[in-house]
Structure formats: structure tokens, C-alpha cells
GULUMMI-191261 format. One record per residue: residue number from 1; residue in one letter; chain; x, y, z of N, C-alpha, C, O, CB in turn. Coordinates in Angstrom, 3 decimals. Glycine has a CB too. Layout:
N
PT   seq   type   mol         nx         ny         nz        cax        cay        caz         cx         cy         cz         ox         oy         oz        cbx        cby        cbz
PT   NUM      A     A          X          Y          Z          X          Y          Z          X          Y          Z          X          Y          Z          X          Y          Z
...
//
This chain:
115
PT   seq   type   mol         nx         ny         nz        cax        cay        caz         cx         cy         cz         ox         oy         oz        cbx        cby        cbz
PT     1      M     A      0.646    -16.902     12.418     -0.053    -16.414     11.296     -0.730    -15.388     11.366     -1.470    -15.374     12.349     -0.774    -17.163     10.846
PT     2      H     A     -0.786    -14.452     10.673     -2.125    -13.334     10.907     -3.182    -13.676     10.865     -3.369    -14.436      9.915     -2.334    -12.338     10.108
PT     3      R     A     -4.510    -13.384     11.783     -5.736    -13.548     11.642     -6.412    -12.405     10.441     -6.695    -11.294     10.889     -6.276    -13.457     13.092
PT     4      R     A     -6.605    -12.595      9.321     -7.223    -11.657      8.328     -8.829    -11.530      8.635     -9.560    -12.492      8.868     -6.946    -12.233      6.765
PT     5      H     A     -9.258    -10.083      8.588    -10.579     -9.786      8.730    -11.320     -9.090      8.040    -10.756     -8.074      7.635    -10.752     -9.402      9.592
PT     6      K     A    -12.453     -9.213      7.700    -12.694     -7.826      6.651    -12.947     -6.452      7.468    -13.341     -6.162      8.598    -14.194     -8.050      5.602
PT     7      L     A    -12.598     -5.883      6.525    -12.514     -4.363      7.390    -14.393     -3.792      7.056    -15.191     -3.900      6.125    -10.866     -2.878      6.369
PT     8      T     A    -14.386     -3.117      8.578    -15.640     -2.519      9.162    -16.023     -1.760      8.035    -15.281     -1.910      7.065    -15.495     -1.637     10.523
PT     9      K     A    -17.071     -0.908      7.877    -17.145     -0.035      7.126    -16.404      1.302      7.760    -15.892      2.212      7.109    -18.494      0.036      6.791
PT    10      R     A    -16.476      1.188      9.135    -15.879      2.836      9.972    -14.435      2.260      9.985    -13.565      2.974     10.484    -16.614      3.384     12.028
PT    11      E     A    -14.136      1.212      9.559    -12.327      1.007      9.344    -12.268      1.721      8.201    -11.578      2.730      8.056    -11.557     -0.692      9.081
PT    12      M     A    -13.106      1.136      7.219    -12.486      1.435      5.750    -12.731      3.229      5.610    -11.911      3.985      5.089    -13.514      0.375      4.300
PT    13      E     A    -13.823      3.575      6.107    -13.589      5.157      6.078    -12.545      5.839      6.837    -11.944      6.835      6.433    -14.731      5.809      6.520
PT    14      E     A    -12.385      5.339      7.796    -11.127      6.066      8.667     -9.638      5.664      8.034     -8.610      6.207      8.438    -11.153      5.477     10.430
PT    15      L     A     -9.650      4.607      6.953     -8.456      4.136      6.291     -8.392      5.126      5.472     -7.304      5.681      5.624     -8.420      2.788      5.651
PT    16      I     A     -9.260      5.817      4.371     -9.462      6.181      3.478     -9.653      7.525      3.854     -9.162      8.284      3.019    -10.253      5.517      2.885
PT    17      A     A    -10.133      8.042      4.711    -10.019      9.401      5.297     -8.296      9.606      5.981     -7.803     10.696      5.693    -11.359      9.520      6.611
PT    18      R     A     -7.710      8.991      6.536     -6.850      9.173      6.446     -5.443      9.374      5.404     -4.504     10.158      5.542     -7.021      8.718      7.007
PT    19      L     A     -5.729      8.220      4.186     -4.800      8.343      3.198     -5.454      9.375      2.616     -5.212      9.138      1.432     -4.471      7.164      2.346
PT    20      R     A     -6.015     10.208      2.625     -6.770     11.534      1.635     -6.187     12.836      2.536     -6.274     13.972      2.071     -8.961     11.523      1.608
PT    21      N     A     -5.620     12.600      3.786     -5.472     13.619      4.523     -4.030     14.033      4.011     -3.138     13.186      4.032     -5.685     13.311      6.038
PT    22      P     A     -3.738     15.539      3.473     -2.739     15.893      2.893     -1.911     16.254      4.108     -0.845     16.833      3.899     -2.992     16.887      1.867
PT    23      N     A     -2.259     15.992      5.312     -1.120     16.537      6.523     -0.691     15.357      6.775     -0.020     15.302      7.806     -1.619     17.349      7.995
PT    24      V     A     -0.845     14.236      6.135     -0.034     13.156      6.923      1.581     12.679      6.312      1.814     12.140      5.231     -1.050     11.769      6.909
PT    25      R     A      2.152     12.908      6.933      3.378     12.587      6.067      4.415     11.265      6.611      4.763     11.022      7.767      4.283     14.032      6.032
PT    26      V     A      4.689     10.679      5.607      5.272      9.124      5.800      6.416      9.646      6.835      7.191     10.602      6.840      5.982      8.181      4.137
PT    27      G     A      6.110      8.409      7.826      7.557      8.796      8.858      7.332      9.332     10.128      8.141      9.405     11.052      8.537      9.933      8.255
PT    28      E     A      5.522      9.908     10.085      5.223     10.845     11.360      4.839      9.999     12.329      5.025     10.223     13.525      4.102     11.952     11.205
PT    29      Q     A      4.111      8.664     11.727      3.698      8.036     13.241      4.347      6.083     12.401      3.777      5.302     11.640      1.082      8.364     13.847
PT    30      R     A      5.458      6.058     12.954      5.840      4.627     12.286      5.432      3.561     12.660      5.396      2.548     11.962      7.005      4.315     12.283
PT    31      Q     A      5.022      3.664     13.970      4.111      2.567     14.298      2.709      2.421     14.104      1.995      1.825     14.911      4.200      2.395     15.409
PT    32      A     A      2.253      2.999     12.952      0.625      3.114     12.752      0.113      1.791     12.227      0.671      1.178     11.317      0.167      4.332     11.633
PT    33      S     A     -0.978      1.386     12.849     -1.605      0.714     13.271     -2.022     -0.139     11.842     -2.886      0.317     11.093     -2.504      1.418     14.134
PT    34      R     A     -1.434     -1.211     11.597     -2.000     -1.814     10.308     -2.966     -2.931     10.613     -3.000     -3.773     11.510     -0.852     -2.378      9.383
PT    35      I     A     -4.094     -2.548      9.107     -5.382     -3.150      9.026     -4.822     -4.611      8.091     -4.256     -4.189      7.082     -6.675     -1.974      8.192
PT    36      N     A     -4.810     -6.335      8.128     -4.931     -6.952      7.781     -6.239     -6.563      6.321     -7.183     -5.794      6.142     -4.897     -7.673      8.871
PT    37      C     A     -5.504     -7.669      5.551     -6.626     -7.542      4.171     -6.080     -8.393      3.408     -5.031     -8.959      3.716     -6.816     -6.071      3.282
PT    38      R     A     -6.689     -8.596      2.352     -5.956     -9.268      1.595     -6.706     -9.414     -0.193     -7.411    -10.238     -0.775     -5.771    -10.665      2.488
PT    39      W     A     -5.823     -7.635     -0.660     -6.673     -6.972     -1.877     -5.910     -7.330     -2.657     -4.720     -7.264     -2.348     -7.012     -5.475     -2.030
PT    40      P     A     -6.337     -7.910     -4.130     -5.466     -8.382     -5.121     -5.117     -6.492     -5.686     -6.088     -5.739     -5.760     -6.407     -9.757     -6.433
PT    41      A     A     -3.986     -6.065     -5.956     -3.450     -5.132     -6.833     -2.378     -5.006     -7.629     -1.655     -6.003     -7.634     -3.357     -4.369     -6.357
PT    42      M     A     -2.013     -4.047     -8.350     -1.391     -4.170     -9.274     -0.028     -3.139     -8.819     -0.404     -1.993     -8.576     -2.297     -3.897    -10.517
PT    43      V     A      1.201     -3.317     -8.694      2.186     -2.500     -8.367      2.911     -1.939     -9.617      3.575     -2.793    -10.206      3.056     -3.195     -7.484
PT    44      Q     A      2.936     -0.519    -10.230      3.827     -0.425    -11.204      5.106      0.076    -10.472      5.274      0.785     -9.480      3.317      0.463    -12.343
PT    45      N     A      6.105     -0.682    -11.503      7.534     -0.527    -10.962      8.518     -0.271    -12.548      9.381     -0.960    -13.090      8.038     -2.209     -9.921
PT    46      D     A      7.982      0.841    -12.849      8.396      1.297    -14.165      9.476      0.461    -15.059     10.559      0.702    -14.525      8.926      2.619    -13.941
PT    47      P     A      9.687     -0.401    -16.160      8.682     -0.396    -17.104      7.405     -1.424    -16.610      6.364     -1.500    -17.262      9.366     -0.831    -18.513
PT    48      R     A      7.634     -2.154    -15.430      6.819     -3.289    -15.585      5.435     -3.088    -14.582      5.685     -2.367    -13.616      7.750     -4.643    -15.204
PT    49      D     A      4.088     -3.571    -14.633      3.419     -3.782    -13.597      2.977     -5.139    -13.390      2.505     -5.915    -14.220      2.484     -2.982    -13.595
PT    50      I     A      3.238     -5.343    -11.943      3.212     -6.611    -11.276      1.790     -6.870    -10.603      1.111     -6.059     -9.973      4.363     -6.649    -10.215
PT    51      A     A      1.479     -8.346    -10.924      0.346     -8.402     -9.822      0.704     -8.758     -8.457      1.644     -9.531     -8.269     -0.675     -9.372    -10.181
PT    52      C     A     -0.020     -8.219     -7.394      0.593     -8.633     -6.079     -0.751     -8.500     -4.933     -1.715     -7.743     -5.045      2.046     -7.501     -5.676
PT    53      V     A     -0.590     -9.082     -4.271     -1.918     -9.145     -2.892     -1.548     -8.302     -1.799     -0.731     -8.762     -1.001     -2.156    -10.778     -2.061
PT    54      V     A     -1.974     -7.220     -1.628     -2.044     -6.437     -0.636     -2.675     -7.127      0.557     -3.862     -7.445      0.633     -2.685     -5.303     -1.032
PT    55      E     A     -1.733     -7.322      1.489     -1.694     -8.010      2.846     -2.084     -7.467      4.238     -2.787     -8.099      5.027     -0.474     -8.353      3.007
PT    56      N     A     -1.628     -6.382      4.445     -2.182     -5.219      5.289     -1.771     -3.855      4.678     -1.055     -3.595      3.710     -1.635     -5.301      6.818
PT    57      I     A     -2.425     -3.092      5.516     -1.922     -1.452      5.095     -2.209     -0.663      6.084     -2.888     -1.130      6.999     -2.621     -0.728      3.815
PT    58      S     A     -1.764      0.727      6.145     -1.792      1.589      7.637     -1.778      2.836      6.487     -1.468      2.857      5.296     -0.152      1.412      9.133
PT    59      H     A     -2.340      4.014      7.573     -2.278      5.110      6.373     -0.714      5.532      5.915     -0.460      6.599      5.357     -3.090      6.580      6.923
PT    60      N     A     -0.039      4.841      6.139      1.287      5.175      5.962      2.276      4.276      5.080      3.297      4.804      4.639      1.769      5.270      7.226
PT    61      G     A      1.953      2.710      4.770      2.354      1.990      3.907      1.401      0.887      3.829      0.203      0.865      4.110      3.619      1.679      4.118
PT    62      C     A      2.073      0.103      3.450      1.351     -1.387      2.978      2.707     -2.558      2.707      3.845     -2.434      2.253      0.295     -1.114      1.186
PT    63      R     A      1.821     -3.838      3.303      2.885     -5.016      2.820      2.389     -5.915      1.651      1.389     -6.612      1.824      3.207     -6.064      4.075
PT    64      V     A      3.239     -5.924      0.144      2.472     -6.716     -0.336      3.155     -8.001     -0.653      4.237     -8.125     -0.080      1.881     -6.139     -1.325
PT    65      R     A      2.713     -9.214     -1.596      3.326    -10.262     -2.068      3.088    -10.594     -2.941      1.911    -10.659     -3.295      3.360    -11.055     -1.600
PT    66      T     A      4.175    -10.994     -3.769      4.185    -11.339     -4.933      4.726    -12.606     -5.601      5.519    -13.276     -4.940      4.625    -10.487     -5.335
PT    67      I     A      4.439    -12.961     -6.663      5.059    -14.599     -6.501      6.436    -13.812     -7.384      6.298    -12.909     -8.210      3.899    -16.404     -7.531
PT    68      G     A      7.525    -14.326     -7.023      8.808    -14.353     -7.040      9.384    -12.674     -6.511      8.534    -11.794     -6.377      9.217    -14.876     -8.600
PT    69      H     A     11.180    -12.303     -6.186     11.978    -11.989     -5.683     11.308    -10.531     -7.283     11.467    -10.751     -8.484     13.513    -13.148     -5.334
PT    70      L     A     10.752     -9.463     -6.799     10.824     -8.848     -7.702     11.280     -7.213     -7.317     11.966     -6.577     -8.118      9.621     -9.126     -8.327
PT    71      F     A     10.979     -6.815     -6.454     11.604     -5.268     -5.616     12.884     -5.356     -5.037     13.403     -6.367     -4.566     10.702     -4.756     -4.266
PT    72      A     A     13.366     -4.191     -5.110     14.393     -3.804     -4.470     14.184     -2.699     -3.486     13.193     -2.072     -3.860     15.279     -3.515     -5.346
PT    73      A     A     14.723     -2.137     -2.294     14.633     -1.061     -1.342     15.159      0.286     -2.227     16.312      0.436     -2.632     15.600     -1.424      0.078
PT    74      G     A     14.537      0.806     -2.337     14.407      2.372     -2.951     13.745      2.746     -4.488     13.701      3.883     -4.956     15.960      2.939     -3.044
PT    75      D     A     13.262      1.547     -5.128     12.398      1.411     -6.058     11.330      2.012     -5.886     10.565      1.493     -5.072     12.173      0.345     -6.293
PT    76      S     A     10.889      3.279     -6.557      9.650      3.929     -6.992      8.503      3.323     -7.489      8.414      3.180     -8.708      9.908      4.693     -7.843
PT    77      V     A      7.498      2.894     -6.669      6.627      2.391     -7.149      5.058      3.007     -7.006      4.817      3.625     -5.969      6.851      1.261     -6.727
PT    78      V     A      3.937      2.855     -8.054      2.611      2.668     -7.640      1.678      1.828     -7.662      1.365      1.213     -8.681      2.158      3.257     -7.941
PT    79      V     A      0.967      1.659     -6.250     -0.062      1.083     -6.081     -1.308      1.294     -6.283     -1.959      2.199     -5.761     -0.020      0.886     -5.332
PT    80      R     A     -1.705      0.491     -7.033     -3.572      0.621     -7.589     -4.095     -0.695     -6.578     -3.565     -1.732     -6.180     -4.000      0.137     -9.924
PT    81      I     A     -5.324     -0.094     -6.417     -5.940     -1.469     -5.687     -7.248     -1.239     -6.319     -7.699     -0.129     -6.036     -5.991     -1.590     -3.800
PT    82      P     A     -7.903     -1.861     -6.995     -9.162     -1.390     -7.767    -10.389     -1.448     -7.029    -11.433     -0.801     -7.117     -9.391     -2.184     -8.985
PT    83      S     A     -9.915     -2.618     -6.085    -11.181     -2.842     -5.149    -11.554     -2.057     -4.175    -12.715     -2.032     -3.766    -11.143     -3.909     -4.517
PT    84      Q     A    -10.593     -1.323     -3.692    -10.735     -0.200     -2.649    -10.841      1.074     -3.660    -11.541      1.957     -3.162     -9.321     -0.103     -1.473
PT    85      K     A    -10.427      1.342     -4.709    -10.749      2.528     -5.789     -9.599      3.446     -5.009     -9.813      4.609     -4.667    -12.671      3.283     -5.858
PT    86      M     A     -8.145      2.629     -4.744     -7.016      3.576     -4.282     -5.837      3.254     -5.515     -5.553      2.257     -6.178     -6.419      3.161     -2.491
PT    87      V     A     -5.382      4.493     -5.446     -3.995      4.200     -6.112     -2.809      5.428     -5.096     -2.978      6.588     -4.720     -4.150      4.650     -8.235
PT    88      L     A     -1.631      4.442     -4.948     -0.845      5.295     -3.954      0.035      4.801     -4.142      0.207      3.582     -4.151     -1.066      5.452     -2.624
PT    89      D     A      1.467      6.361     -4.508      2.261      6.238     -5.054      3.546      6.176     -3.481      3.333      6.879     -2.493      2.150      7.337     -6.277
PT    90      G     A      4.626      5.346     -3.560      5.642      5.241     -2.811      6.788      4.524     -3.239      6.942      4.004     -4.345      5.261      4.814     -1.799
PT    91      I     A      7.815      4.535     -2.008      9.118      3.839     -2.258      9.129      2.447     -1.099      8.619      2.205     -0.006     10.525      5.077     -1.974
PT    92      V     A     10.038      1.740     -2.082      9.587      0.226     -1.180     10.531      0.760     -0.548     11.387      1.544     -0.958      9.658     -1.585     -1.702
PT    93      A     A     10.243     -0.028      1.305     11.232      0.023      2.321     12.061     -1.083      2.317     13.283     -1.003      2.442     10.692      0.157      3.563
PT    94      W     A     11.446     -2.109      2.178     12.039     -2.834      2.396     11.830     -4.529      1.163     10.705     -4.539      0.662     11.754     -2.728      3.861
PT    95      A     A     12.321     -5.209      0.921     12.059     -6.432      0.152     12.880     -7.943      0.719     13.962     -8.019      1.302     12.548     -6.029     -1.409
PT    96      R     A     12.335     -8.595      0.486     12.450    -10.129      0.580     11.758    -10.932      0.272     10.529    -10.876      0.255     12.569    -10.550      1.472
PT    97      A     A     12.840    -12.325     -0.194     11.472    -13.047     -1.053     10.623    -12.549     -1.749     11.020    -11.839     -2.673     10.611    -13.597     -0.411
PT    98      E     A      9.101    -12.748     -1.549      8.033    -12.617     -2.115      7.111    -11.559     -1.409      5.906    -11.342     -1.532      7.521    -13.858     -2.230
PT    99      E     A      8.170    -10.914     -0.555      7.319     -9.492      0.148      7.916     -8.602     -0.002      9.142     -8.706     -0.051      7.001     -9.335      1.565
PT   100      A     A      7.174     -7.153     -0.157      7.959     -5.653     -0.102      6.714     -5.286      1.292      5.783     -5.828      1.888      7.872     -4.321     -2.080
PT   101      G     A      7.321     -4.268      1.263      7.167     -3.035      2.549      6.920     -1.876      1.646      7.994     -1.299      1.472      8.730     -2.695      3.694
PT   102      I     A      6.179     -1.435      1.154      5.951     -0.003      0.585      5.417      1.201      1.686      4.443      0.985      2.407      4.793     -0.164     -0.619
PT   103      Q     A      6.098      2.366      1.723      5.920      3.809      2.525      5.587      4.604      1.743      6.406      5.140      0.996      7.029      4.435      3.206
PT   104      F     A      4.242      4.889      1.718      3.541      6.027      0.864      4.189      7.116      1.018      4.610      7.567      2.084      2.148      6.343      1.169
PT   105      S     A      4.315      7.687     -0.308      5.088      9.136     -0.314      4.180     10.300     -0.479      4.542     11.467     -0.333      6.153      9.251     -1.519
PT   106      F     A      2.879      9.886     -0.817      1.580     10.897     -1.362      1.899     12.011     -2.353      1.444     13.132     -2.581      0.899     11.721     -0.104
PT   107      G     A      3.048     11.098     -2.939      2.911     12.494     -4.663      1.891     12.347     -5.530      0.830     11.733     -5.423      4.236     12.410     -6.015
PT   108      E     A      2.394     13.056     -6.490      1.349     13.070     -7.542      0.623     12.383     -7.943     -0.425     12.946     -8.262      1.572     13.247     -8.345
PT   109      E     A      0.654     11.122     -8.142     -0.135      9.750     -8.165     -1.137      9.430     -6.807     -2.012      8.565     -6.820      1.048      8.505     -8.259
PT   110      S     A     -0.953      9.944     -6.123     -1.732      9.638     -4.737     -3.041     10.466     -4.821     -4.071      9.864     -4.517     -0.813     10.111     -3.296
PT   111      H     A     -3.141     11.803     -5.202     -4.075     12.470     -5.199     -5.203     12.512     -6.022     -6.212     13.204     -5.894     -3.675     13.276     -5.168
PT   112      N     A     -4.898     11.637     -6.940     -6.422     10.579     -7.211     -6.794      9.147     -6.803     -6.569      8.074     -7.362     -6.609     10.332     -8.628
PT   113      L     A     -7.415      9.445     -5.689     -7.644      7.713     -5.365     -9.039      7.167     -5.964     -9.910      6.563     -5.338     -7.727      7.368     -3.522
PT   114      T     A     -9.038      7.545     -7.400     -9.821      6.232     -7.919     -9.004      6.134     -9.017     -8.328      7.002     -9.568    -11.518      6.287     -8.291
PT   115      V     A     -9.216      4.439     -9.381     -9.017      3.977    -10.704     -9.531      3.902    -12.006     -8.896      3.325    -12.888     -8.920      3.208    -10.606
//
């Protein structure tokens, strides 16, 4: 089981800076360091809004947990994390049981990182 820790202010600032960096491209750093977290979020998968928990995040993706198998690889989604004032769009890279990995695409939805 992964040990969860609260992000330090520096870790949060670094993560947000990387998320806001327009030069970051999906796939450039496939082994990006993930930060364990436990943030309530909503994933918009048209036409549904699905409640979930973001369990880890990096500057190029995140893992979410839902109740029930709700995603399929290739789905376009928008992840909204109100507590972190983040809105990020992406593609479901993998899905199994109640988990999904989302690869951020930094498209039109991601430019506004406020909820």
C-alpha cells in the first residue's frame, strides 16, 4: 500500500508550475515522479460528471479512483480538482476495475487552472 503524505508548500508550487508550463508535453517524461495525494475531484466524461478521488498526480498525469468501472482507454476527460484550483484535460490511458490513469493533454480546458 502506498504511503500518503500531505504536499509541502514547495512540492505544491513545483507541481503547479509544471502544470502551467506550456512547454511540457505529454509523454516527454514517462517516468515522471508522482506525488501521492487524496483529493476529491470530478471527472467530466461527456455527458457524465463522475465523482472520484485523485490518488496520485505528476505534471503529466494522474490516477483516479471511482465507484464502479466508469472509464475506457481513449476516453477524453476533464479533471476538476476544486481544493487545488486545478482543471486539467486529458485522455484515459488505462482503466481497470475502479481505477483509471489519465494522461494530461494540456488542451483548451487546461489553460484555466481555476475552478
